[in-house]
N, C-alpha and C positions, 0 to 999 in steps of 0.2 A: 591416509584416507580418512582419518578421524574428523578432519575439518570439513568433510563432505556430508557428514550426518546432519540431517534436517537443514539443508542449505537450499535457499531459494534465490534465483536471479531473474529479474524481469526488466524489460525495456518497454516503456509505455508513456502515456500522457496523463498528466494530473487532471482529475475531474473537478476539483474544487480547491479554493484556497485552503491551506492547512488551518485547522483549529488547534490553537496552542493554549495551554493552561498550565499553571503551577499547582502541584499537588503537595499537600503537607508543608507548604511554605518554602520548599527548596527543590523539589523534583519537577523538572519541566517535561511535559508530555505534548507531542504533536500528533494529530490524527489527520489523515487525508486519504483519498482514493486514487488509484491508478488503473487506467484502462489499457488492456493489451488486445490486439486484434490478430486474427489468422484468416488467411484466404484459402478456400478449398473449392473443389468442383463438386457440385451436387449430382444426383442421379441422372439429370438431364445433360450433364456436361457443362453447365453454366457456373461461372465463378460467383461465389458468395463470400461475404465477410462475416465473421463471427467475433463479437467483442465480449470479453470477460472483464468484470470489475473486481478489483482487489482492495481490501481495506488495509491501510498501513498505519503502524504506530511507531513512534521514535521517542526515545528517552534521552535526557541529559544533553550532552554536547551535540549529539546527532539531532535532537529536537531543535536546538538553537540554530544549527545549520539549515534545517528545513524551514524554520521561521524566516530566516534571512534570504534564502535562495530559491524557494519553491513557491510557485503560484499556479493558479488554474491555467491549463493549456500547455505548460512547458513539458518538454520531453525529459524523462529521467531514466537513469539506470539504477536499479535497486539491488542490493544484496541484503539478505536477512535470513530469518528462520520463521517457520510456520508455527503459529501459536493458536490453540483452541481454548475457549473459555465458555462458561455459561453463566446466566444470571436469571433472576426472576423479575419480570416486568411489573408495572403498577397493578395489573389485573391478576397477578399471581401465576402467570404462565411462564414456564421455564423456557428460556431462549438460548440458542447456541450461536456462537459467532467464531469465525476463523479470521485471523489477522496475520499479516507479515510484520514481524518486528524488525525494523530497519537497522542494520549494523553499518552499512556503507551506502553512500549516496553520491551520484554524480549527475549534475544538471547538464544535459546535452545542448538544449536550446530553449530559449524562453519564447513565450507566445508572441 
């Protein structure tokens, strides 16, 4: 059961082409977003769709796979872990962000 700690699995569609960069000359980082949707009945009994957006980050070999295989609109299966961080923006305001660090990736279909 230890491998279930902080485990995230999502199936969704990529919202933008990945942004890939090299940090410190040797560490590759890929960032992209994935949308997941759920359907539910509202109080009137009508079906509604709710979409959630998730920020993804991938490092190293996983980032290389993202760079080669992932593009806007494709459907992906993601496994990873939830990460939280904060930073101070240019105006000095402390900002908080949640991301999923991708450990496994499968591209189901392309756009």
